[in-house]
matplotlib code that plots the C-alpha trace (Angstrom):
import matplotlib.pyplot as plt

x = [13.0, 15.4, 16.2, 14.0, 10.9, 11.0, 8.5, 9.1, 10.7, 13.6, 16.2, 14.2, 13.0, 9.7, 9.7, 8.6, 6.3, 8.0, 5.3, 1.7, -1.0, -4.5, -6.8, -9.7, -13.3, -15.5, -18.6, -20.7, -19.2, -19.4, -23.1, -23.8, -21.6, -19.7, -16.5, -14.1, -10.7, -9.3, -6.4, -3.9, -1.1, 1.9, 5.4, 7.8, 10.8, 14.4, 13.9, 11.1, 8.4, 5.2, 4.5, 2.0, -0.7, -3.6, -6.8, -6.6, -9.8, -12.3, -14.6, -16.5, -18.3, -15.3, -13.0, -10.9, -9.8, -9.2, -7.0, -5.0, -4.5, -3.3, -0.8, 0.7, 1.8, 3.3, 7.1, 9.0, 12.3, 12.8, 13.0, 16.5, 18.1, 21.2, 22.3, 21.0, 17.7, 15.4, 12.0, 9.2, 5.6, 3.5, -0.1, -1.2, -4.5, -6.1, -8.7, -11.6, -13.3, -15.6, -14.9]
y = [-2.9, -5.9, -8.5, -10.7, -10.0, -11.0, -11.4, -10.1, -12.7, -15.1, -12.3, -9.7, -6.7, -5.0, -1.7, 1.3, 4.1, 7.5, 9.4, 8.1, 10.7, 9.7, 8.7, 10.9, 9.6, 9.1, 11.2, 8.1, 6.5, 9.7, 10.2, 6.5, 6.9, 3.8, 2.7, -0.2, -1.5, -2.0, -4.4, -3.7, -5.9, -3.7, -4.2, -1.8, -1.2, -0.9, 2.9, 2.9, 3.6, 1.6, -0.3, -2.8, -1.7, -4.2, -4.6, -7.8, -7.1, -4.7, -2.4, -0.8, 2.6, 4.1, 3.5, 0.9, 3.5, 6.1, 3.7, 2.9, 6.6, 7.3, 4.4, 5.3, 8.6, 6.9, 6.6, 3.9, 3.0, -0.1, -3.6, -4.9, -8.3, -8.0, -4.5, -4.5, -2.9, -5.4, -5.2, -6.8, -7.8, -6.5, -6.2, -2.7, -2.1, 1.3, 2.2, 4.5, 5.9, 8.9, 11.0]
z = [-11.8, -12.3, -9.6, -7.6, -5.5, -1.9, 0.9, 4.4, 6.7, 6.4, 6.7, 4.7, 6.8, 6.1, 4.2, 6.3, 5.1, 5.4, 3.6, 3.7, 3.1, 4.0, 1.2, 0.2, 0.8, -2.3, -2.3, -2.6, 0.5, 2.5, 1.8, 2.7, 5.9, 4.6, 6.4, 6.3, 5.1, 1.6, 1.4, -1.4, -2.7, -3.5, -4.8, -3.0, -5.2, -4.1, -4.5, -2.0, -4.6, -4.8, -8.0, -9.3, -6.8, -6.9, -4.8, -2.7, -0.7, -2.1, -0.1, -3.0, -3.3, -5.0, -2.0, -3.7, -6.3, -3.6, -1.7, -4.8, -5.6, -2.1, -1.9, -5.2, -3.6, -0.6, -0.2, 1.8, 3.3, 1.2, 2.7, 3.4, 2.9, 5.0, 4.2, 0.6, -0.4, -2.1, -3.9, -1.7, -2.1, 0.8, 1.8, 2.9, 4.8, 4.0, 6.6, 5.7, 8.8, 9.2, 12.2]

ax = plt.figure().add_subplot(projection="3d")
ax.plot(x, y, z, "-o")
ax.set_aspect("equal")
plt.show()
């Protein structure tokens, strides 16, 4: 990737999701009617691609892996520092809700 990693703030804008498909539910969680939020720590590259996706707050029942799989497919407008795209570390909340 090259270059530094930034956090949002101090002149660095937040990246914006431009493609963010919903995660699939695990069969185990669906049967148990389990809902909640998985928090992921993600590096968004200057190309808008998510990298180094890690679980920061787990939910269990197979939903952590489903959240990681979904976010790896997401695409972003990268964060900007001034007018230059920069790689940023962000936390993303993935909500699992049965309707």
